[in-house]
All heavy atoms as an XYZ file, in Angstrom:
633
protein
N     -22.506     10.164     -3.659
C     -22.202      8.826     -3.751
C     -23.406      7.975     -4.038
O     -24.524      8.348     -3.655
C     -21.612      8.379     -2.356
C     -20.210      8.849     -2.086
S     -19.366      8.091     -0.647
C     -20.605      7.601      0.460
N     -23.195      6.896     -4.679
C     -24.278      5.996     -4.950
C     -24.533      5.082     -3.808
O     -23.615      4.838     -2.990
C     -24.014      5.210     -6.280
O     -22.835      4.490     -6.114
C     -23.891      6.082     -7.439
N     -25.669      4.539     -3.736
C     -25.985      3.632     -2.647
C     -25.102      2.371     -2.640
O     -24.661      1.856     -3.685
C     -27.466      3.086     -2.714
N     -24.633      1.963     -1.443
C     -23.813      0.785     -1.295
C     -22.380      0.926     -1.871
O     -21.834     -0.063     -2.194
C     -24.453     -0.493     -1.888
C     -25.794     -0.721     -1.142
O     -25.926     -0.574      0.087
N     -26.752     -1.155     -1.885
N     -22.027      2.166     -2.148
C     -20.626      2.338     -2.737
C     -19.758      3.000     -1.604
O     -20.226      3.645     -0.668
C     -20.655      3.220     -3.957
N     -18.503      2.784     -1.723
C     -17.503      3.309     -0.815
C     -16.531      4.176     -1.620
O     -16.388      4.050     -2.802
C     -16.783      2.224     -0.059
C     -17.644      1.352      0.785
C     -18.178      0.181      0.279
C     -17.982      1.720      2.059
C     -18.987     -0.630      1.000
C     -18.812      0.889      2.801
C     -19.321     -0.267      2.280
N     -15.827      5.066     -0.950
C     -14.881      5.954     -1.666
C     -13.477      5.456     -1.457
O     -13.058      5.153     -0.277
C     -15.048      7.384     -1.154
C     -14.021      8.294     -1.843
C     -16.503      7.890     -1.409
N     -12.710      5.330     -2.511
C     -11.340      4.870     -2.530
C     -10.419      5.903     -3.111
O     -10.913      6.803     -3.900
C     -11.222      3.486     -3.230
C     -12.053      2.442     -2.588
C     -13.415      2.216     -2.956
C     -11.536      1.639     -1.630
C     -14.125      1.309     -2.362
C     -12.256      0.651     -0.968
C     -13.561      0.435     -1.380
N      -9.134      5.736     -2.848
C      -8.097      6.579     -3.543
C      -7.151      5.687     -4.196
O      -6.729      4.700     -3.561
C      -7.487      7.421     -2.385
O      -8.399      8.330     -1.858
C      -6.326      8.285     -3.000
N      -6.692      6.140     -5.335
C      -5.529      5.401     -5.974
C      -4.308      6.290     -5.725
O      -4.313      7.513     -5.962
C      -5.715      5.145     -7.503
C      -6.769      4.078     -7.722
C      -4.420      4.738     -8.157
C      -7.091      3.733     -9.099
N      -3.337      5.625     -5.188
C      -2.016      6.300     -4.933
C      -1.049      5.888     -6.051
O      -1.047      4.722     -6.464
C      -1.395      5.914     -3.626
C      -2.153      6.387     -2.399
C      -1.465      5.899     -1.119
O      -0.553      5.057     -1.110
O      -1.906      6.417     -0.063
N      -0.334      6.848     -6.578
C       0.674      6.554     -7.575
C       2.004      6.768     -6.926
O       2.348      7.952     -6.544
C       0.549      7.463     -8.789
C      -0.860      7.150     -9.515
C       1.644      7.182     -9.825
C      -1.198      8.088    -10.697
N       2.759      5.755     -6.758
C       4.063      5.874     -6.092
C       3.943      6.441     -4.686
O       4.861      7.269     -4.220
N       2.890      6.296     -3.990
C       2.623      6.684     -2.626
C       1.915      8.045     -2.568
O       1.594      8.556     -1.477
N       1.677      8.658     -3.721
C       0.991     10.009     -3.746
C      -0.421      9.760     -4.081
O      -0.801      9.293     -5.147
C       1.629     10.860     -4.816
O       2.998     11.095     -4.495
C       0.994     12.238     -4.804
N      -1.381     10.233     -3.193
C      -2.857     10.142     -3.496
C      -3.136     10.973     -4.787
O      -2.786     12.102     -4.834
C      -3.529     10.735     -2.258
C      -2.479     10.790     -1.184
C      -1.133     10.919     -1.913
N      -3.790     10.287     -5.787
C      -3.914     10.979     -7.037
C      -5.332     10.991     -7.517
O      -5.852     11.929     -8.142
C      -3.061     10.315     -8.076
O      -1.685     10.263     -7.571
C      -3.089     10.947     -9.403
N      -6.065      9.922     -7.264
C      -7.448      9.782     -7.872
C      -8.397      9.232     -6.818
O      -8.076      8.255     -6.129
C      -7.329      8.808     -9.051
C      -8.688      8.454     -9.708
C      -9.223      9.637    -10.502
C      -8.384      7.268    -10.719
N      -9.528      9.879     -6.630
C     -10.541      9.414     -5.691
C     -11.714      8.988     -6.492
O     -12.186      9.705     -7.460
C     -10.913     10.517     -4.711
O      -9.693     10.933     -4.024
C     -11.924     10.108     -3.674
N     -12.360      7.880     -6.126
C     -13.485      7.325     -6.909
C     -14.329      6.443     -5.979
O     -13.955      6.028     -4.900
C     -12.918      6.505     -8.114
C     -12.075      5.312     -7.678
C     -12.605      4.073     -7.557
C     -10.775      5.467     -7.292
C     -11.873      2.969     -7.233
C      -9.968      4.530     -6.873
C     -10.495      3.169     -6.786
N     -15.514      6.073     -6.573
C     -16.339      5.105     -5.829
C     -16.262      3.739     -6.421
O     -16.051      3.557     -7.562
C     -17.829      5.559     -6.065
C     -18.177      6.833     -5.340
C     -19.668      7.155     -5.528
O     -20.416      6.395     -6.137
O     -20.086      8.255     -5.010
N     -16.408      2.821     -5.494
C     -16.389      1.313     -5.901
C     -17.307      0.639     -4.811
O     -17.455      1.081     -3.767
C     -14.997      0.771     -5.891
N     -17.678     -0.567     -5.255
C     -18.562     -1.379     -4.388
C     -17.782     -2.042     -3.188
O     -18.303     -2.214     -2.150
C     -19.278     -2.464     -5.099
C     -20.192     -1.981     -6.225
C     -21.272     -1.156     -5.543
O     -21.928     -1.446     -4.558
N     -21.574      0.001     -6.195
N     -16.458     -2.244     -3.433
C     -15.655     -2.889     -2.385
C     -14.151     -2.695     -2.730
O     -13.766     -2.247     -3.872
C     -16.017     -4.376     -2.186
C     -15.960     -5.089     -3.515
O     -14.975     -5.087     -4.294
N     -17.044     -5.804     -3.905
N     -13.257     -3.169     -1.844
C     -11.844     -2.953     -1.984
C     -11.320     -3.771     -3.156
O     -10.472     -3.341     -3.893
C     -11.135     -3.273     -0.667
C      -9.608     -2.918     -0.656
C      -9.405     -1.523     -1.019
C      -8.998     -3.320      0.658
N     -11.883     -4.900     -3.319
C     -11.517     -5.806     -4.450
C     -11.743     -5.111     -5.816
O     -10.868     -5.050     -6.675
C     -12.251     -7.124     -4.453
C     -11.809     -7.995     -5.547
C     -12.640     -9.328     -5.481
N     -12.314    -10.134     -6.668
C     -13.068    -11.084     -7.066
N     -14.112    -11.509     -6.328
N     -12.791    -11.832     -8.134
N     -12.926     -4.486     -5.950
C     -13.188     -3.732     -7.128
C     -12.180     -2.546     -7.377
O     -11.834     -2.287     -8.490
C     -14.653     -3.278     -7.072
C     -15.114     -2.577     -8.365
C     -16.625     -2.129     -8.272
O     -17.442     -3.005     -8.270
O     -16.860     -0.959     -8.115
N     -11.906     -1.915     -6.264
C     -11.004     -0.783     -6.274
C      -9.597     -1.251     -6.752
O      -8.928     -0.639     -7.559
C     -10.955     -0.104     -4.920
N      -9.150     -2.329     -6.164
C      -7.896     -2.947     -6.537
C      -7.800     -3.293     -8.086
O      -6.762     -3.129     -8.753
C      -7.481     -4.168     -5.740
C      -7.014     -3.829     -4.345
N      -5.794     -3.128     -4.160
C      -7.511     -4.079     -3.185
C      -5.634     -3.012     -2.828
N      -6.701     -3.601     -2.240
N      -8.942     -3.912     -8.497
C      -8.982     -4.267     -9.965
C      -8.842     -3.112    -10.896
O      -8.274     -3.251    -11.942
C     -10.238     -4.978    -10.265
C     -10.331     -6.411     -9.597
C     -11.700     -7.060     -9.703
O     -12.669     -6.472    -10.269
O     -11.827     -8.212     -9.178
N      -9.331     -1.953    -10.454
C      -9.247     -0.755    -11.293
C      -7.765     -0.395    -11.573
O      -7.392      0.071    -12.645
C      -9.935      0.434    -10.627
C     -10.101      1.684    -11.422
C     -10.843      1.459    -12.714
C     -10.707      2.762    -10.615
N      -6.917     -0.714    -10.667
C      -5.478     -0.367    -10.822
C      -4.838     -1.173    -11.938
O      -3.730     -0.807    -12.392
C      -4.709     -0.699     -9.461
S      -5.084      0.405     -8.149
N      -5.503     -2.178    -12.357
C      -4.921     -3.094    -13.446
C      -5.581     -2.844    -14.790
O      -5.177     -3.502    -15.755
C      -5.037     -4.561    -13.052
C      -4.380     -4.884    -11.731
N      -2.992     -4.964    -11.648
C      -4.829     -5.110    -10.509
C      -2.656     -5.266    -10.432
N      -3.810     -5.393     -9.707
N      -6.504     -1.906    -14.826
C      -7.191     -1.610    -16.089
C      -6.304     -0.803    -17.047
O      -5.826      0.228    -16.684
C      -8.536     -0.828    -15.817
C      -9.558     -1.651    -15.124
C     -10.172     -2.726    -15.999
O     -10.106     -2.681    -17.144
O     -10.686     -3.686    -15.385
N      -6.138     -1.327    -18.243
C      -5.244     -0.626    -19.213
C      -5.713      0.768    -19.545
O      -4.965      1.673    -19.709
C      -5.021     -1.482    -20.449
C      -3.982     -0.950    -21.327
C      -2.616     -0.935    -20.688
O      -2.131     -1.851    -20.072
N      -1.953      0.239    -20.745
N      -7.073      0.896    -19.671
C      -7.614      2.272    -20.078
C      -7.218      3.286    -18.952
O      -6.886      4.450    -19.254
C      -9.110      2.209    -20.349
C      -9.896      1.844    -19.068
C     -10.355      0.652    -18.765
C     -10.391      2.714    -18.033
N     -11.049      0.668    -17.566
C     -11.114      1.935    -17.164
C     -10.263      4.113    -17.863
C     -11.680      2.466    -15.959
C     -10.809      4.695    -16.692
C     -11.504      3.792    -15.767
N      -7.228      2.922    -17.694
C      -6.870      3.809    -16.658
C      -5.383      4.166    -16.691
O      -4.969      5.336    -16.575
C      -7.243      3.265    -15.252
C      -6.891      4.230    -14.068
C      -7.654      5.508    -14.173
C      -7.144      3.459    -12.734
N      -4.560      3.140    -16.853
C      -3.124      3.393    -16.986
C      -2.812      4.326    -18.143
O      -2.024      5.269    -17.991
C      -2.400      2.003    -17.129
C      -2.466      1.185    -15.906
C      -1.740     -0.141    -16.198
C      -1.735     -1.065    -14.993
N      -1.076     -2.275    -15.326
N      -3.561      4.140    -19.254
C      -3.353      5.005    -20.412
C      -3.655      6.435    -20.095
O      -2.974      7.408    -20.383
C      -4.111      4.518    -21.574
C      -3.618      3.216    -22.126
O      -2.513      2.795    -21.884
O      -4.355      2.533    -22.902
N      -4.831      6.587    -19.425
C      -5.307      7.951    -19.020
C      -4.395      8.611    -18.052
O      -4.099      9.790    -18.162
C      -6.747      7.810    -18.472
C      -7.815      7.631    -19.468
O      -7.554      7.608    -20.724
O      -9.024      7.520    -19.084
N      -3.876      7.844    -17.082
C      -2.958      8.399    -16.013
C      -1.662      8.796    -16.732
O      -1.006      9.837    -16.347
C      -2.764      7.481    -14.886
C      -3.988      7.180    -14.014
C      -3.695      6.103    -13.073
C      -4.360      8.476    -13.264
N      -1.192      8.081    -17.715
C       0.032      8.414    -18.405
C      -0.146      9.569    -19.290
O       0.796     10.416    -19.462
C       0.484      7.214    -19.205
N      -1.402      9.839    -19.789
C      -1.641     11.005    -20.681
C      -1.929     12.255    -19.850
O      -1.510     13.371    -20.307
C      -2.838     10.698    -21.500
C      -2.606     10.280    -22.929
C      -3.791     10.121    -23.677
O      -4.615     11.042    -23.852
O      -3.994      9.011    -24.246
N      -2.536     12.134    -18.743
C      -2.950     13.321    -17.885
C      -1.625     13.868    -17.280
O      -0.704     13.202    -16.931
C      -3.932     12.841    -16.744
N      -1.679     15.224    -17.163
C      -0.446     15.949    -16.691
C      -0.814     16.893    -15.563
O      -1.988     17.390    -15.501
C       0.221     16.675    -17.778
C       0.786     15.810    -18.895
C       1.468     16.633    -19.916
C       2.297     15.950    -20.903
N       1.725     14.740    -21.479
N       0.124     17.083    -14.677
C       0.013     18.109    -13.638
C       1.289     18.849    -13.693
O       2.374     18.344    -13.616
C      -0.096     17.409    -12.254
O      -0.037     18.407    -11.232
N       1.140     20.169    -13.922
C       2.304     21.045    -14.178
C       3.241     20.545    -15.316
O       4.484     20.593    -15.189
C       3.091     21.216    -12.856
C       2.323     21.987    -11.774
O       1.567     22.886    -12.179
O       2.502     21.750    -10.673
N       2.634     19.984    -16.310
C       3.365     19.459    -17.426
C       3.986     18.124    -17.283
O       4.685     17.612    -18.236
N       3.774     17.494    -16.199
C       4.460     16.174    -15.852
C       3.297     15.138    -15.810
O       2.286     15.332    -15.192
C       5.168     16.225    -14.514
C       5.722     14.858    -14.261
C       6.223     17.293    -14.468
N       3.493     14.004    -16.572
C       2.444     12.977    -16.519
C       2.202     12.470    -15.099
O       3.101     12.390    -14.273
C       3.066     11.828    -17.379
C       4.100     12.398    -18.202
C       4.601     13.602    -17.425
N       0.913     12.152    -14.819
C       0.558     11.656    -13.458
C       1.291     10.348    -13.140
O       1.550     10.019    -11.980
C      -0.917     11.519    -13.317
C      -1.705     12.873    -13.386
C      -3.212     12.489    -13.240
C      -1.309     13.762    -12.314
N       1.355      9.553    -14.211
C       1.987      8.258    -14.024
C       3.077      7.994    -15.057
O       2.856      8.276    -16.240
C       0.897      7.114    -14.113
C       1.375      5.741    -13.782
C       2.029      5.308    -12.719
C       1.204      4.626    -14.668
N       2.262      3.997    -12.803
C       1.793      3.510    -13.961
C       0.652      4.353    -15.889
C       1.825      2.241    -14.461
C       0.709      3.109    -16.400
C       1.207      2.023    -15.710
N       4.155      7.498    -14.628
C       5.333      7.298    -15.514
C       5.322      5.913    -16.175
O       6.277      5.586    -16.895
C       6.652      7.521    -14.812
C       6.896      6.583    -13.648
O       6.100      5.653    -13.417
O       7.897      6.760    -12.956
N       4.377      5.154    -15.859
C       4.342      3.675    -16.412
C       5.075      2.739    -15.569
O       5.000      1.548    -15.814
N       5.694      3.194    -14.554
C       6.502      2.303    -13.664
C       6.073      2.289    -12.208
O       6.189      1.366    -11.563
C       8.015      2.712    -13.733
C       8.604      2.652    -15.097
C       9.982      3.165    -15.079
C      10.499      3.376    -16.521
N      11.822      4.142    -16.538
N       5.712      3.489    -11.717
C       5.378      3.589    -10.327
C       4.176      2.678    -10.008
O       3.237      2.457    -10.794
C       4.944      5.065     -9.977
N       4.134      2.200     -8.712
C       3.068      1.328     -8.326
C       1.703      2.110     -8.126
O       1.727      3.139     -7.536
C       3.508      0.672     -6.985
C       2.462     -0.280     -6.482
C       2.938     -0.969     -5.181
C       1.822     -1.966     -4.713
N       2.242     -2.573     -3.462
N       0.681      1.502     -8.649
C      -0.662      1.987     -8.451
C      -1.303      1.128     -7.348
O      -1.249     -0.070     -7.329
C      -1.496      1.796     -9.719
C      -1.036      2.553    -10.962
C      -1.970      2.268    -12.118
C      -0.813      4.007    -10.761
N      -1.744      1.834     -6.288
C      -2.294      1.096     -5.153
C      -3.688      1.751     -4.660
O      -3.765      2.989     -4.522
C      -1.330      1.264     -3.937
C      -1.766      0.485     -2.731
C      -0.762      0.564     -1.636
N      -0.813      1.743     -0.839
C      -1.577      1.937      0.239
N      -2.353      0.926      0.597
N      -1.639      3.033      0.907
N      -4.673      0.976     -4.612
C      -5.930      1.434     -4.136
C      -6.026      1.249     -2.590
O      -5.581      0.325     -2.040
C      -7.144      0.666     -4.799
N      -6.700      2.189     -1.987
C      -7.024      2.173     -0.531
C      -8.218      2.933     -0.248
O      -8.740      3.687     -1.059
C      -5.814      2.761      0.260
C      -5.597      4.246      0.001
C      -4.661      4.887      1.012
N      -4.300      6.189      0.700
C      -5.024      7.289      0.952
N      -6.229      7.154      1.359
N      -4.566      8.478      0.626
N      -8.806      2.738      0.929
C      -9.977      3.494      1.346
C      -9.581      4.922      1.546
O      -8.554      5.286      2.076
C     -10.466      2.898      2.696
C     -11.004      1.473      2.488
C     -11.589      3.741      3.229
C     -11.453      0.755      3.697
N     -10.437      5.790      1.056
C     -10.159      7.215      1.055
C     -10.262      7.758      2.422
O     -10.978      7.263      3.247
C     -11.156      8.005      0.150
N      -9.381      8.716      2.748
C      -9.483      9.458      4.018
C     -10.697     10.224      4.128
O     -11.180     10.792      3.076
C      -8.207     10.298      4.168
C      -6.878      9.536      4.236
C      -5.706     10.481      4.233
C      -6.785      8.570      5.342
N     -11.250     10.459      5.323
C     -12.484     11.222      5.439
C     -12.391     12.631      4.749
O     -13.438     13.111      4.183
C     -12.693     11.406      6.935
C     -12.000     10.196      7.502
C     -10.857      9.920      6.609
N     -11.306     13.324      4.802
C     -11.224     14.605      4.183
C     -11.355     14.559      2.696
O     -11.812     15.500      2.120
C      -9.974     15.396      4.595
C      -8.662     14.829      3.994
C      -7.536     15.672      4.500
N      -6.255     15.101      4.048
C      -5.437     14.342      4.655
N      -5.731     13.998      5.906
N      -4.302     13.944      4.152
N     -10.978     13.454      2.062
C     -11.169     13.273      0.621
C     -12.646     13.033      0.322
O     -13.167     13.508     -0.646
C     -10.336     12.138      0.062
C      -8.864     12.321      0.239
C      -8.360     13.352     -0.781
N      -6.896     13.451     -0.601
C      -6.326     14.628     -0.562
N      -6.935     15.695     -0.643
N      -4.996     14.652     -0.338
N     -13.289     12.204      1.129
C     -14.684     11.906      0.930
C     -15.500     13.159      1.033
O     -16.468     13.311      0.279
C     -15.152     10.823      2.002
C     -16.668     10.572      1.838
C     -14.361      9.520      1.802
N     -15.204     14.058      1.945
C     -15.933     15.277      2.139
C     -15.914     16.181      0.898
O     -16.719     17.084      0.787
C     -15.549     15.978      3.419
O     -14.242     16.439      3.281
N     -14.923     15.987      0.046
C     -14.714     16.850     -1.143
C     -15.677     16.383     -2.276
O     -15.894     17.196     -3.242
C     -13.325     16.814     -1.657
S     -12.131     17.555     -0.545
N     -16.222     15.243     -2.183
C     -17.070     14.709     -3.257
C     -18.466     15.311     -3.135
O     -18.921     15.632     -2.013
C     -17.248     13.215     -3.227
C     -15.946     12.428     -3.461
C     -16.185     10.934     -3.211
C     -15.423     12.700     -4.801
N     -19.123     15.517     -4.264
C     -20.498     16.033     -4.194
C     -21.421     15.065     -3.452
O     -21.287     13.863     -3.550
C     -20.962     16.120     -5.629
C     -19.912     15.514     -6.487
C     -18.718     15.196     -5.599
N     -22.269     15.650     -2.638
C     -23.268     14.894     -1.896
C     -24.403     14.380     -2.845
O     -24.882     15.149     -3.660
C     -23.820     15.609     -0.678
C     -22.723     15.960      0.270
C     -23.238     16.570      1.544
N     -24.103     15.595      2.183
C     -24.760     15.833      3.217
N     -24.701     17.003      3.776
N     -25.662     15.000      3.790
N     -24.894     13.157     -2.627
C     -26.022     12.709     -3.430
C     -27.245     13.482     -3.091
O     -27.477     13.977     -2.002
C     -26.152     11.229     -3.027
C     -25.544     11.177     -1.705
C     -24.476     12.195     -1.674
N     -28.187     13.551     -4.068
C     -29.467     14.227     -3.911
C     -30.537     13.254     -4.186
O     -30.516     12.497     -5.098
C     -29.510     15.457     -4.810
C     -28.535     16.491     -4.433
C     -28.654     17.707     -5.323
C     -27.629     18.788     -4.832
N     -27.822     19.987     -5.694
N     -31.656     13.408     -3.409
C     -32.877     12.713     -3.616
C     -33.995     13.801     -3.712
O     -34.135     14.650     -2.830
C     -33.241     11.748     -2.482
C     -32.165     10.646     -2.379
C     -34.590     11.132     -2.738
C     -32.338      9.651     -1.274
N     -34.620     13.872     -4.919
C     -35.626     14.866     -5.151
C     -35.100     16.251     -4.928
O     -35.789     17.156     -4.378
C     -36.895     14.572     -4.378
C     -37.473     13.199     -4.746
S     -38.937     12.872     -3.780
C     -40.096     14.004     -4.446
N     -33.860     16.455     -5.407
C     -33.256     17.824     -5.321
C     -32.710     18.204     -3.956
O     -32.107     19.266     -3.778
N     -32.813     17.365     -2.921
C     -32.327     17.647     -1.592
C     -31.113     16.844     -1.307
O     -31.112     15.614     -1.508
C     -33.405     17.369     -0.546
C     -34.625     18.194     -0.752
C     -34.382     19.727     -0.597
O     -33.703     20.123      0.353
N     -34.898     20.516     -1.433
N     -30.045     17.422     -0.753
C     -28.868     16.626     -0.358
C     -29.224     15.706      0.689
O     -30.030     16.027      1.660
C     -27.844     17.638      0.074
N     -28.606     14.491      0.717
C     -28.916     13.538      1.785
C     -27.712     13.385      2.676
O     -26.640     13.749      2.346
C     -29.331     12.154      1.205
C     -30.719     12.238      0.602
C     -28.315     11.593      0.185
């Protein structure tokens, strides 16, 4: 994680789908309205099914601790912090 960033999750229709870093919740919410992200989610597939159907609600929330622990830890001079 970068300094001063928090980890958020985007839910698609109530299903946690994407975990990412943002400076605050407002920035995370704004990401849900970005057309490039919507396009990417509509193109990406899981088991042959698009992640987003173009209709389901995209909702950002603070990530649960177990999701945060899955992210790579930052390193300073080659050492995990």
